[in-house]
C-alpha positions as CSV (number, residue, x, y, z in Angstrom):
1,M,0.1,0.0,-0.5
2,A,2.9,2.2,1.0
3,A,4.3,2.3,-2.6
4,L,0.4,2.8,-4.3
5,A,0.7,5.8,-2.1
6,K,3.8,6.9,-2.9
7,L,2.7,6.4,-7.1
8,Y,-0.7,8.2,-6.4
9,E,1.8,10.9,-4.1
10,E,4.4,11.0,-7.3
11,E,1.3,10.9,-9.5
12,G,-0.7,14.4,-8.8
13,N,-3.4,11.9,-7.7
14,Q,-3.3,13.4,-4.1
15,K,-7.0,12.5,-3.1
16,M,-5.9,8.5,-3.9
17,A,-2.3,8.9,-1.9
18,E,-4.5,10.4,0.8
19,H,-7.0,7.8,0.7
20,M,-4.5,4.8,1.0
21,L,-2.7,6.5,3.8
22,R,-5.6,6.6,5.8
23,E,-6.2,3.1,4.7
24,M,-2.6,2.3,6.2
25,V,-3.3,4.2,9.8
26,R,-5.9,2.4,9.9
27,V,-4.7,-0.8,9.1
28,D,-1.5,0.0,11.8
29,P,-2.1,2.6,13.4
30,L,1.0,2.9,15.6
31,N,2.7,2.9,13.1
32,C,5.1,6.7,12.9
33,E,5.4,6.6,9.1
34,W,2.3,6.8,7.9
35,W,1.1,9.0,10.1
36,Q,3.6,11.8,8.8
37,Q,3.2,10.7,4.8
38,L,-0.1,11.4,6.4
39,G,0.4,14.4,7.9
40,C,2.6,16.2,4.4
41,S,0.1,14.9,2.0
42,L,-3.0,16.6,4.2
43,M,-0.2,19.3,4.5
44,K,0.5,19.8,0.5
45,R,-3.6,19.3,0.0
46,G,-3.5,22.9,2.5
47,D,-5.6,21.2,5.4
48,S,-3.0,21.6,8.0
49,E,-5.6,21.5,11.3
50,R,-5.5,17.7,10.1
51,A,-1.5,17.1,9.1
52,T,-0.3,19.0,12.5
53,E,-3.4,16.7,14.2
54,C,-1.1,13.9,12.1
55,L,2.0,14.5,12.4
56,T,1.7,15.5,16.4
57,A,0.5,11.4,16.3
58,A,3.3,9.9,14.2
59,S,6.1,12.5,17.0
60,Q,4.0,10.7,20.4
61,L,4.4,7.3,18.6
62,D,7.8,8.1,17.9
63,R,8.7,8.6,20.8
64,S,7.7,5.7,21.8
65,T,8.5,2.9,19.0
66,P,11.4,0.3,20.1
67,L,14.8,1.3,18.0
68,L,14.1,-2.8,16.6
69,P,10.8,-5.1,16.9
70,F,10.3,-7.6,19.2
71,S,10.4,-10.1,16.7
72,V,13.8,-9.2,17.0
73,V,14.0,-10.1,20.5
74,P,14.7,-14.1,20.3
75,M,17.1,-13.6,17.4
76,V,19.0,-12.3,19.5
77,F,19.3,-13.6,22.6
78,P,18.6,-16.8,21.3
79,A,19.4,-18.8,24.3
80,N,17.3,-16.6,26.6
81,F,14.3,-18.4,24.0
82,R,14.2,-22.4,24.6
């Protein structure tokens, strides 16, 4: 979906790009990258109020997102997970 949103944006189809980004945020609401992209898309469209809300959400999520996903813990410390 991210590639499709980027393609729509590159083609100038802001409405479809925004639609895809909203769908991405709906599917994965804890992904700060999707919130940031949606905020930037809304800013380009001139919707600064909603863009600010999305960018604020992205900033808050970014601070709470671990540097590595928890799924790599067993790979890093395999002896502890047998």
